[in-house]
C-alpha positions in Angstrom: 0.0 0.0 0.0 2.9 2.4 0.7 4.0 2.3 -2.9 0.7 3.9 -4.0 2.0 7.3 -2.9 4.3 7.3 -6.0 2.5 8.9 -8.9 5.4 9.2 -11.3 7.3 6.7 -13.3 10.4 8.8 -12.6 10.2 8.3 -8.9 10.8 5.3 -6.7 10.2 4.7 -3.0 13.2 3.4 -1.1 12.4 2.1 2.4 15.0 2.6 5.1 15.5 -1.1 5.5 17.4 -1.0 2.2 19.7 1.8 3.4 20.4 -0.1 6.7 21.2 -3.3 4.9 23.6 -1.4 2.6 25.7 -0.5 5.6 24.9 -3.3 8.1 25.2 -6.4 5.9 23.9 -8.7 8.6 20.8 -6.7 9.4 17.7 -8.9 9.8 14.5 -7.1 9.1 12.5 -9.5 11.2 14.5 -9.4 14.4 15.7 -5.7 13.8 19.2 -6.7 14.7 22.4 -6.7 12.7 23.6 -10.3 13.2 27.2 -9.3 12.4 27.6 -6.7 15.1 24.7 -7.5 17.4 23.5 -3.9 17.1 19.8 -3.2 17.4 17.7 -1.0 15.2 18.2 2.5 16.6 18.4 6.2 15.8 22.2 5.8 15.5 21.8 3.0 13.0 19.5 5.2 10.9 21.9 8.1 11.1 24.8 6.0 9.9 22.8 4.4 7.1 21.6 7.9 5.9 25.0 9.6 6.3 25.4 9.8 2.5 22.6 12.5 2.5 24.8 14.8 4.5 23.8 16.6 7.7 20.4 17.9 6.4 18.2 15.1 8.1 16.3 17.2 10.6 13.1 15.6 9.1 14.3 12.3 10.7 13.9 13.8 14.1 10.6 15.5 13.1 9.1 12.1 12.3 10.5 10.5 15.4 9.1 13.1 17.7 5.7 13.2 15.9 5.6 9.4 16.5 6.2 10.1 20.2 3.3 12.6 20.1 0.9 10.0 18.6 2.4 7.0 20.5 3.4 5.1 17.4 5.0 1.8 18.3 5.7 0.4 14.9 8.1 2.7 13.0 10.3 -0.2 11.8 12.5 0.5 8.8 10.0 -0.7 6.3 7.5 1.8 7.5 9.3 4.9 6.3 11.6 5.9 3.5 12.7 8.3 0.8 11.4 9.0 -2.6 14.3 9.2 -5.1 14.5 10.3 -8.7 14.9 7.2 -10.8 18.0 8.9 -12.3 19.7 8.6 -8.9 18.8 5.0 -8.4 19.8 3.9 -12.0 22.9 6.1 -12.6 24.0 7.2 -9.1 24.5 10.7 -10.4 23.0 12.9 -7.7 21.2 12.8 -4.5 17.8 14.2 -5.4 15.2 13.0 -2.9 12.0 13.8 -1.0 10.9 12.5 2.3 8.1 10.0 1.8 4.8 10.9 3.4 4.7 8.8 6.6 2.5 5.7 6.3 1.4 2.7 8.2 0.6 4.6 11.4 -2.0 2.1 12.6 -0.1 1.3 15.9 -0.9 4.8 17.2 -3.5 6.9 19.1 -4.8 4.2 21.5 -5.3 1.8 18.5 -5.3 -1.3 20.7 -7.6 -0.1 23.4 -10.8 -2.0 23.6 -14.0 0.1 23.3 -15.4 -1.5 26.5 -12.3 -0.4 28.5 -12.3 3.3 27.5 -14.6 4.6 30.2 -12.6 3.0 32.9 -9.3 4.3 31.5 -10.7 7.8 31.4 -11.7 7.4 35.1 -8.6 5.6 36.4 -5.5 7.8 36.3 -3.2 4.7 36.8 -4.6 3.0 33.7 -4.4 6.2 31.7 -0.8 6.8 32.8 0.1 3.3 31.9 -1.3 3.9 28.4 0.8 7.1 28.3 4.1 5.8 29.5 4.8 2.2 30.5 2.9 0.7 27.5 4.1 3.4 25.1 7.3 2.1 23.5 9.3 3.1 20.4 10.2 0.6 17.7 13.3 2.7 17.1 15.9 2.4 19.9 18.7 4.5 21.2 22.1 2.8 20.7 21.4 -0.7 22.1 18.6 0.5 24.4 15.6 -1.2 22.7 12.8 -1.6 23.4 12.7 1.9 24.9 9.8 4.0 26.2 8.8 6.9 24.0 9.5 9.6 26.7 12.9 8.0 27.6 13.8 8.2 23.9 12.7 11.9 23.9 15.0 12.5 26.9 17.9 11.2 24.8 16.9 13.4 21.9 16.7 16.4 24.1 20.1 15.7 25.7 22.0 14.6 22.5 20.1 16.0 19.5 18.5 19.2 20.9 19.3 21.4 17.9 17.8 19.0 15.5 14.7 18.4 17.6 13.7 21.7 19.0 12.0 23.0 15.8 9.4 20.2 15.8 8.9 20.5 19.5 8.1 24.2 19.1 5.7 23.5 16.3 3.9 20.9 18.5 3.8 23.5 21.3 2.3 26.2 19.0 -0.1 24.1 17.0 -1.4 21.2 19.1 -4.3 22.2 21.4 -7.7 21.0 22.3 -9.4 23.1 19.6 -7.2 21.9 16.7 -7.5 18.2 17.7 -11.2 18.5 18.4 -11.7 20.0 14.9 -10.1 16.9 13.4 -12.0 14.4 15.5 -15.3 16.1 14.8 -14.9 15.2 11.1 -15.4 11.5 11.9 -18.8 10.1 12.5 -19.3 8.1 15.7 -19.8 5.0 13.6 -16.1 5.3 12.8 -14.7 6.8 16.1 -17.0 6.6 19.1 -17.5 9.6 21.4 -15.6 7.8 24.2 -12.7 7.1 21.9 -12.6 10.7 20.7 -12.4 11.8 24.3 -9.6 9.4 25.0 -7.6 10.4 21.9 -8.0 14.1 22.7 -6.8 13.6 26.3 -4.0 11.3 25.1 -2.6 13.8 22.5 -2.9 16.8 24.7 -1.2 15.1 27.7 1.6 13.8 25.5 2.1 17.2 24.0 2.4 18.7 27.5 5.0 16.0 28.5 7.0 16.6 25.3 7.1 20.4 25.9 7.9 20.0 29.6 10.8 17.6 28.8 12.4 20.1 26.4 11.8 23.1 28.7 13.3 21.3 31.7 16.9 22.3 32.7 19.7 20.1 31.4 
């Protein structure tokens, strides 16, 4: 389905698993581990695999932090990539690429919460906080720290990749609010998203936004 985003014969989608395997020859796309080095799928592995693009990869951190906002637990390297000109793929002449629109975000926004559990989660702060934190893990690790909780990953990004992360954090701070999220949710009939689920998603996103902002505003 991801390949349907390509609407030109002169473009091709290159998923990141291809980039990783071109640098880490023993990388297993099922275990997400490089069998030659024992290294786990991580931000550092992505950075090394995409180093041929130069330093202009701020979009990488934009996507990672957006995933933290929505609680996406499934950003494995076949779930994002680059769109290249076919000329680059065939002739290796230049690096002319666009970031692929992100796709396959199904493991996000409380996707695995049963409808019958929502009311209790909204009432019970312990269950809601578990949904926010202990059950919220990133597919992308930090060095060999994998699995890793989303907000722990965010702490690493704040401490080690602040300059590349702060722009998207500021956008989240400015643009994500109850009104903007409610406007989106109101577009969906309750036969698609129940009123309880809308309430949960709204609270989930706004709370995660507040945590993201607070982590970056906290002293180092």
